[in-house]
C-alpha positions as CSV (number, residue, x, y, z in Angstrom):
1,X,0.0,0.0,0.0
2,X,1.3,3.5,-0.9
3,X,1.9,5.9,2.0
4,X,0.9,9.5,2.3
5,X,4.0,11.7,1.7
6,X,3.8,15.5,2.3
7,X,7.1,17.3,2.8
8,X,7.4,20.1,5.3
9,X,7.2,23.7,4.4
10,X,7.3,23.5,1.0
11,X,-17.6,41.6,-11.5
12,X,-20.0,38.9,-11.1
13,X,-21.7,38.6,-14.5
14,X,-24.9,36.8,-14.1
15,X,-26.7,35.3,-17.1
16,X,-30.2,36.8,-17.2
17,X,-32.9,37.5,-19.6
18,X,-35.2,40.2,-18.3
19,X,-38.4,40.9,-20.2
20,X,-39.5,44.5,-19.6
21,X,-43.2,45.2,-20.2
22,X,-43.1,42.2,-22.6
23,X,-41.8,44.6,-25.2
24,X,-38.9,42.8,-26.7
25,X,-36.7,39.8,-26.4
26,X,-32.9,39.8,-26.5
27,X,-31.1,36.7,-27.8
28,X,-27.5,35.9,-28.7
29,X,-26.2,34.3,-31.9
30,X,-22.5,33.6,-31.7
31,X,-21.2,33.1,-35.2
32,X,-18.1,31.1,-34.3
33,X,-19.8,26.3,-36.9
34,X,-21.6,23.8,-34.6
35,X,-24.9,24.9,-33.0
36,X,-26.0,24.5,-29.4
37,X,-28.7,26.0,-27.2
38,X,-27.9,28.8,-24.8
39,X,-29.8,30.7,-22.2
40,X,-32.6,29.9,-19.8
41,X,-35.3,30.4,-22.4
42,X,-33.7,28.1,-24.9
43,X,-34.2,30.8,-27.6
44,X,-30.6,31.6,-28.4
45,X,-28.3,29.6,-30.6
46,X,-24.5,29.6,-30.7
47,X,-22.3,28.6,-33.6
48,X,-18.8,27.6,-32.7
49,X,-15.8,27.5,-35.0
50,X,-13.1,26.6,-32.5
51,X,-13.1,23.6,-30.3
52,X,-15.1,24.0,-27.0
53,X,-15.8,27.6,-27.9
54,X,-12.2,28.5,-27.0
55,X,-10.8,31.1,-29.4
56,X,-7.3,31.8,-30.7
57,X,-5.5,34.7,-29.2
58,X,-5.4,37.9,-31.2
59,X,-7.9,36.4,-33.8
60,X,-11.0,38.5,-34.1
61,X,-14.3,36.9,-33.0
62,X,-17.6,38.2,-34.2
63,X,-20.7,38.1,-31.9
64,X,-24.2,38.9,-33.1
65,X,-27.0,40.0,-30.9
66,X,-30.4,39.4,-32.3
67,X,-33.1,41.8,-31.0
68,X,-36.8,41.0,-31.5
69,X,-39.5,43.6,-31.0
70,X,-42.5,41.6,-29.6
71,X,-44.8,44.7,-29.5
72,X,-47.3,45.8,-32.2
73,X,-45.6,49.3,-32.4
74,X,-42.2,50.7,-33.2
75,X,-39.4,50.5,-30.6
76,X,-36.2,52.5,-30.2
77,X,-33.4,52.0,-27.7
78,X,-29.7,51.9,-27.0
79,X,-27.7,48.7,-27.5
80,X,-24.5,48.5,-25.3
81,X,-21.7,45.9,-25.5
82,X,-19.4,45.4,-22.5
83,X,-16.4,43.1,-22.1
84,X,-15.1,42.1,-18.7
85,X,-12.2,40.0,-17.7
86,X,-9.7,39.5,-14.8
87,X,-6.9,38.9,-17.4
88,X,-6.8,42.1,-19.3
89,X,-8.0,45.7,-19.2
90,X,-11.6,45.9,-20.3
91,X,-12.2,48.0,-23.4
92,X,-14.6,50.9,-23.3
93,X,-18.3,49.9,-23.8
94,X,-19.7,50.5,-27.3
95,X,-23.2,51.9,-27.8
96,X,-25.5,52.4,-30.7
97,X,-29.1,53.6,-31.1
98,X,-31.4,51.1,-32.9
99,X,-35.0,51.2,-34.0
100,X,-37.3,48.3,-34.7
101,X,-40.6,48.2,-36.4
102,X,-43.5,46.3,-35.0
103,X,-42.6,42.6,-34.6
104,X,-39.3,43.2,-36.3
105,X,-36.1,41.3,-35.5
106,X,-32.6,42.7,-36.3
107,X,-29.0,41.6,-35.7
108,X,-26.2,43.7,-34.4
109,X,-22.5,42.5,-34.5
110,X,-19.6,43.1,-32.1
111,X,-16.0,42.0,-32.8
112,X,-13.3,41.5,-30.2
113,X,-10.2,39.4,-29.7
114,X,-8.6,37.7,-26.7
115,X,-5.2,39.3,-26.1
116,X,-3.9,36.7,-23.6
117,X,-4.8,33.4,-21.9
118,X,-8.0,33.6,-19.8
119,X,-11.7,34.2,-20.0
120,X,-13.8,37.1,-20.9
121,X,-17.5,37.7,-20.2
122,X,-19.3,39.6,-23.0
123,X,-22.5,41.4,-22.0
124,X,-25.0,42.9,-24.4
125,X,-27.8,45.0,-23.1
126,X,-30.7,46.8,-24.7
127,X,-32.3,49.8,-22.9
128,X,-35.4,51.5,-24.1
129,X,-35.2,54.5,-21.7
130,X,-33.1,55.5,-18.7
131,X,-35.9,54.6,-16.4
132,X,-36.3,51.1,-17.8
133,X,-34.5,48.0,-16.6
134,X,-32.2,47.0,-19.4
135,X,-32.6,43.7,-21.1
136,X,-29.4,41.7,-20.9
137,X,-27.6,38.6,-22.2
138,X,-24.1,37.4,-21.4
139,X,-21.7,34.9,-22.8
140,X,-18.2,33.7,-21.9
141,X,-15.3,32.9,-24.2
142,X,-11.8,31.7,-23.4
143,X,-8.4,31.3,-24.8
144,X,-5.2,29.3,-24.2
145,X,-6.7,27.6,-21.1
146,X,-3.6,25.5,-20.3
147,X,-1.6,28.7,-19.6
148,X,-4.1,30.3,-17.1
149,X,-2.4,30.8,-13.8
150,X,-3.0,32.7,-10.6
151,X,-0.5,33.4,-7.8
152,X,-0.5,30.8,-5.1
153,X,-1.7,32.1,-1.7
154,X,-0.3,29.4,0.6
155,X,1.2,30.5,3.9
156,X,4.7,29.4,4.8
157,X,3.4,26.7,7.1
158,X,0.8,25.4,4.6
159,X,2.1,21.8,4.3
160,X,3.1,21.7,8.0
161,X,-0.5,22.4,8.8
162,X,-1.7,19.6,6.6
163,X,0.9,17.1,7.8
164,X,-0.2,17.9,11.4
165,X,-3.8,17.5,10.4
166,X,-3.2,14.1,8.8
167,X,-1.3,12.9,11.8
168,X,-4.2,13.9,14.1
169,X,-6.6,12.0,11.8
170,X,-4.3,8.9,12.1
171,X,-4.6,9.1,15.9
172,X,-8.4,8.5,15.6
173,X,-9.2,4.8,15.6
174,X,-11.5,4.4,12.5
175,X,-13.8,1.8,14.0
176,X,-15.1,0.7,10.5
177,X,-18.5,-1.0,10.5
178,X,-20.4,-2.4,7.7
179,X,-24.1,-3.2,7.9
180,X,-25.7,-5.2,5.0
181,X,-28.7,-3.6,3.5
182,X,-30.9,-6.0,1.5
183,X,-31.1,-5.0,-2.1
184,X,-34.6,-6.0,-3.4
185,X,-34.1,-4.6,-6.9
186,X,-30.8,-6.2,-8.0
187,X,-29.1,-9.5,-7.3
188,X,-25.8,-8.6,-9.0
189,X,-24.6,-6.3,-6.3
190,X,-24.5,-6.2,-2.5
191,X,-25.1,-2.9,-0.6
192,X,-23.7,-2.0,2.8
193,X,-24.1,1.1,5.0
194,X,-20.6,1.9,6.2
195,X,-19.8,4.0,9.3
196,X,-16.4,5.1,10.7
197,X,-14.9,7.6,13.1
198,X,-13.0,10.5,11.5
199,X,-11.2,13.6,12.6
200,X,-12.4,14.9,15.9
201,X,-14.2,11.6,16.7
202,X,-17.0,12.6,14.2
203,X,-19.0,9.7,12.8
204,X,-19.3,9.6,9.0
205,X,-21.1,7.2,6.7
206,X,-21.5,6.1,3.2
207,X,-23.0,3.4,0.9
208,X,-20.8,0.6,-0.4
209,X,-21.8,-1.3,-3.5
210,X,-19.9,-4.5,-4.2
211,X,-20.3,-6.9,-7.2
212,X,-22.0,-10.1,-6.1
213,X,-19.1,-12.3,-7.2
214,X,-15.6,-13.1,-6.0
215,X,-12.6,-11.1,-7.1
216,X,-10.6,-8.0,-6.6
217,X,-12.1,-4.9,-8.1
218,X,-11.2,-1.2,-8.9
219,X,-13.0,1.2,-6.5
220,X,-14.6,4.6,-6.9
221,X,-14.9,7.0,-4.1
222,X,-17.9,9.3,-4.8
223,X,-17.9,12.6,-2.9
224,X,-20.9,15.1,-2.7
225,X,-21.7,18.5,-3.9
226,X,-22.6,21.2,-1.5
227,X,-25.3,19.7,0.8
228,X,-25.8,16.7,-1.5
229,X,-26.9,13.4,0.1
230,X,-24.9,10.7,-1.6
231,X,-26.8,7.4,-2.1
232,X,-26.2,4.2,-4.0
233,X,-26.0,4.6,-7.8
234,X,-27.0,1.2,-9.0
235,X,-24.8,-1.6,-10.4
236,X,-21.5,-0.8,-12.0
237,X,-20.1,-4.0,-13.5
238,X,-16.8,-5.0,-12.0
239,X,-16.5,-1.8,-9.9
240,X,-16.7,-1.2,-6.2
241,X,-18.5,2.1,-5.6
242,X,-18.4,4.0,-2.3
243,X,-20.9,6.8,-2.2
244,X,-19.6,8.8,0.8
245,X,-21.1,11.5,2.9
246,X,-18.5,13.7,4.8
247,X,-19.7,15.4,7.9
248,X,-22.9,17.4,7.7
249,X,-24.0,15.5,4.5
250,X,-26.6,12.8,4.0
251,X,-26.4,10.0,6.6
252,X,-23.3,11.7,8.3
253,X,-25.2,14.1,10.6
254,X,-24.9,12.4,14.0
255,X,-22.3,14.9,15.2
256,X,-22.4,17.6,12.6
257,X,-25.8,18.9,11.4
258,X,-26.5,19.6,7.7
259,X,-28.7,22.6,8.6
260,X,-28.2,25.3,7.8
261,X,-26.2,24.6,4.8
262,X,-23.5,27.2,5.6
263,X,-20.5,24.9,5.4
264,X,-18.1,27.5,3.9
265,X,-18.5,29.9,6.8
266,X,-18.6,27.4,9.7
267,X,-15.7,27.9,12.0
268,X,-14.1,30.3,9.5
269,X,-12.6,32.5,12.2
270,X,-9.8,29.9,12.8
271,X,-8.1,27.4,10.4
272,X,-8.2,24.7,13.1
273,X,-12.0,24.9,13.4
274,X,-13.0,25.5,9.8
275,X,-15.5,23.1,8.4
276,X,-13.4,22.1,5.5
277,X,-10.5,20.9,7.6
278,X,-12.7,18.1,8.9
279,X,-14.4,17.5,5.6
280,X,-11.2,17.1,3.7
281,X,-9.9,14.7,6.4
282,X,-13.2,12.7,6.2
283,X,-12.5,12.0,2.6
284,X,-9.0,10.7,3.5
285,X,-10.7,8.5,6.1
286,X,-12.9,7.1,3.3
287,X,-9.8,6.2,1.4
288,X,-8.5,4.5,4.5
289,X,-11.7,2.4,4.5
290,X,-11.5,1.4,0.9
291,X,-7.8,0.5,1.3
292,X,-8.7,-1.8,4.3
293,X,-10.8,-4.0,2.0
294,X,-9.1,-7.1,0.5
295,X,-11.5,-6.9,-2.4
296,X,-10.3,-3.5,-3.5
297,X,-7.5,-3.3,-6.1
298,X,-5.1,-1.0,-4.3
299,X,-3.6,0.3,-7.6
300,X,-7.0,1.2,-9.1
301,X,-8.7,3.6,-6.7
302,X,-10.5,6.7,-8.1
303,X,-12.1,9.7,-6.4
304,X,-14.9,11.5,-8.3
305,X,-17.1,14.5,-7.4
306,X,-18.8,17.5,-8.9
307,X,-18.9,21.1,-7.6
308,X,-17.9,20.9,-3.9
309,X,-17.3,17.2,-4.7
310,X,-14.9,18.3,-7.4
311,X,-12.9,20.3,-4.8
312,X,-13.1,17.3,-2.5
313,X,-11.6,15.2,-5.3
314,X,-8.7,17.6,-5.8
315,X,-8.0,17.8,-2.1
316,X,-8.2,14.0,-1.6
317,X,-5.9,13.2,-4.5
318,X,-3.4,16.0,-3.3
319,X,-3.4,14.8,0.4
320,X,-3.3,11.1,-0.3
321,X,-1.2,9.4,-2.9
322,X,-3.1,6.1,-2.7
323,X,-5.6,7.8,-5.1
324,X,-4.8,6.5,-8.7
325,X,-7.3,8.7,-10.6
326,X,-8.9,12.0,-9.8
327,X,-12.1,13.1,-11.6
328,X,-13.3,16.6,-10.9
329,X,-16.4,18.1,-12.5
330,X,-17.1,21.9,-12.3
331,X,-14.9,22.1,-9.2
332,X,-15.6,24.4,-6.3
333,X,-13.1,25.3,-3.5
334,X,-10.6,26.7,-6.0
335,X,-8.7,30.0,-6.1
336,X,-10.7,31.9,-3.5
337,X,-9.1,35.3,-4.3
338,X,-10.5,35.4,-7.8
339,X,-13.6,33.5,-6.8
340,X,-14.8,36.4,-4.8
341,X,-13.9,38.8,-7.6
342,X,-16.1,36.9,-10.0
343,X,-19.1,36.0,-7.7
344,X,-21.0,37.6,-4.8
345,X,-22.8,35.8,-2.0
346,X,-25.0,37.3,0.6
347,X,-24.2,34.6,3.0
348,X,-20.5,35.4,3.0
349,X,-21.2,39.1,3.3
350,X,-23.5,38.5,6.2
351,X,-20.8,36.4,8.0
352,X,-18.2,39.1,7.5
353,X,-20.5,41.7,8.9
354,X,-21.5,39.5,11.8
355,X,-18.5,40.4,14.0
356,X,-16.5,43.5,14.1
357,X,-13.1,41.8,14.0
358,X,-13.7,40.0,10.7
359,X,-12.1,41.2,7.5
360,X,-11.6,40.0,4.0
361,X,-7.9,39.8,4.4
362,X,-8.1,37.6,7.5
363,X,-10.9,35.5,6.0
364,X,-8.9,34.9,2.7
365,X,-5.9,34.0,4.8
366,X,-7.8,31.3,6.6
367,X,-9.4,30.0,3.4
368,X,-6.1,29.8,1.7
369,X,-5.2,26.7,3.8
370,X,-8.2,25.0,2.1
371,X,-7.8,26.4,-1.4
372,X,-7.3,23.5,-3.7
373,X,-5.2,25.7,-6.0
374,X,-2.5,25.6,-3.2
375,X,-2.9,21.8,-2.9
376,X,-3.0,20.7,-6.6
377,X,0.7,20.8,-7.1
378,X,0.7,17.6,-5.0
379,X,-1.5,15.7,-7.3
380,X,0.6,13.2,-9.3
381,X,-2.1,10.7,-10.5
382,X,-4.0,11.1,-13.8
383,X,-6.7,13.8,-13.5
384,X,-9.8,14.5,-15.5
385,X,-11.6,17.8,-15.2
386,X,-14.8,18.9,-16.9
387,X,-16.4,22.3,-16.8
388,X,-19.3,24.2,-18.2
389,X,-18.0,27.4,-19.9
390,X,-21.0,29.4,-18.8
391,X,-20.8,28.4,-15.2
392,X,-21.6,31.4,-12.9
393,X,-21.4,29.3,-9.6
394,X,-17.9,28.0,-10.1
395,X,-16.3,30.2,-12.8
396,X,-13.8,28.4,-15.1
397,X,-11.2,30.9,-14.2
398,X,-11.0,29.4,-10.6
399,X,-11.1,25.8,-11.9
400,X,-8.2,26.2,-14.3
401,X,-6.2,28.1,-11.7
402,X,-6.2,24.9,-9.7
403,X,-6.1,22.4,-12.5
404,X,-3.1,23.9,-14.2
405,X,-1.1,23.4,-11.0
406,X,-1.5,19.6,-11.1
407,X,1.9,18.0,-11.7
408,X,0.6,14.6,-13.0
409,X,-1.0,13.8,-16.4
410,X,-4.2,15.6,-16.9
411,X,-7.0,16.2,-19.4
412,X,-9.9,18.6,-19.5
413,X,-13.3,18.9,-21.3
414,X,-15.1,22.2,-21.8
415,X,-18.8,22.2,-22.5
416,X,-19.4,25.5,-24.4
417,X,-23.1,26.1,-23.6
418,X,-23.4,24.5,-20.2
419,X,-23.2,26.1,-16.8
420,X,-23.1,24.6,-13.3
421,X,-24.3,21.1,-14.4
422,X,-23.0,18.9,-17.1
423,X,-25.9,16.5,-17.6
424,X,-26.6,12.8,-17.6
425,X,-24.7,12.1,-20.8
426,X,-21.6,13.4,-19.3
427,X,-22.0,11.2,-16.2
428,X,-22.5,8.1,-18.4
429,X,-19.4,9.0,-20.4
430,X,-17.3,9.5,-17.3
431,X,-18.3,6.1,-15.9
432,X,-17.1,4.6,-19.2
433,X,-13.9,6.6,-19.2
434,X,-13.1,5.4,-15.7
435,X,-13.6,1.8,-16.7
436,X,-11.5,2.3,-19.8
437,X,-8.6,3.8,-17.9
438,X,-8.7,1.0,-15.3
439,X,-8.9,-1.6,-18.0
440,X,-5.8,-0.1,-19.6
441,X,-4.0,-0.1,-16.3
442,X,-4.8,-3.8,-15.9
443,X,-3.7,-4.6,-19.4
444,X,-0.4,-2.8,-18.8
445,X,0.2,-4.8,-15.6
446,X,-0.4,-8.0,-17.4
C-alpha cells in the first residue's frame, strides 16, 4: 500500500434574460460552426468554429445580438456591449441607437479578440429609456486555457498544517463498521451502509456497492456537492462504488448537522475549526476504509465529485497518494481570491458583517489553507476535469487556476453552452472513461 507523503514547508456577470413590459426579447447568436442551445429560455443559438468555444489569441471573433420587438408598435433604444475580464483591461463599452418596427427582428454585430490566456464575459444590453430596466444577455469565451495561472496564496506553514492534520486523523481509531442492506431490486450487487470515526471523533457514513461475485475490483470514491446526500447509484459492472457523505451531509449528521447549509462559513474564524478541515480529512478516512478491504485493487482507486465534490476530489488526491485517478467536475473550493472577484454571495457578506473583528484579508488567509489551488501541485495521479463554460457558480477561471497546477498527467473537457451542471450524458461518459482507464491499467500490468 502506498503511503501519504507530504514534505514540510514546501464583477459577477450573471446570465439573465429580463423581459420589460413584454416589449422585446434579446437573444445571442454567436457566429463562431456547430450549434447548441444557450440561455434559460432556450431561444438563443450559438455557432462555434473553434473547439469547445475556445478562441485563438489575437484572432477577431464576431458576436451577433439578435433583438426582436414583440410589440405591435415601433421600438427605439440603446444597445451596449461590455467586455469584462480578470486577465486584461476591459475596453470601453460601445453603444448604438437602434430602432425596430412592429414585430421586427434585427441583428447587431460586435467584434473582439482575446489578447492573452484567460476568459472574458461579454454582455450585451438593450435599454429603451433611462428609467427602464435593461434587457441583458451574457456569454463567456476563453483562450489558451492551459496557460491560465493565478499566484499561489499558501502561507509558509501550509504543508506543515496539513501534515499535522493528517497525523491527528491517524490518531483516531477508524472503527469501521459495515451493515448489510438487503437489495430488493438487483441481485448482481451487494449494498452495505458503512460507518467510521473521522477527525475529531466525528461519525461519518456512506454506501458501499460490491459486485456479487468473488474477485478484486477497482474502487470509486464518490464525494458530494454542497449539501448533497450521496446514495447508491446502482450496479457498475466489476467496480466497487463507495458513495460517501462527509460530515454534515446525507447520513453523516450524528455529530455535525447539515442545517443550515452554511458549510463554507462554519468555523471560519480559525483554520483549526474551519468546516473544510474536517471535511477534507473525512475524505481521507474514506480512502482508509477502501484500502482496508481485501477486495479493492489498491492500484485502481479513483475519487470523483462535482462542484464541492470536485474540490473534494482535488483535495483528496493531493493529500493522499493512494488515489490513482482524480475526476473533478465543475470544481468548487478553488482560487478563493479570484472566486470572490467573480461572484457575490449574501451569505459570505453577512458572515463578514456578523462580528467587528472579521475582515476580507483575514478570511482569505484562513481560506487559503483550504484552497485546492494551493494543494493541486501535490496531485501526481492522472486527473480529468470537466467544466461548463457558462458556469456562474464556479467560474472556469478558478477551476483552471487549480487544474493547471497539477503535476501529474491531466486532461480537460469544456462544454461550451453548459453552466453549473454537465448532464446525464456526461456522467455516463465519465463512468465509461473510468472503466476504460482502469482496464488499460490492468492490461499494462499483465
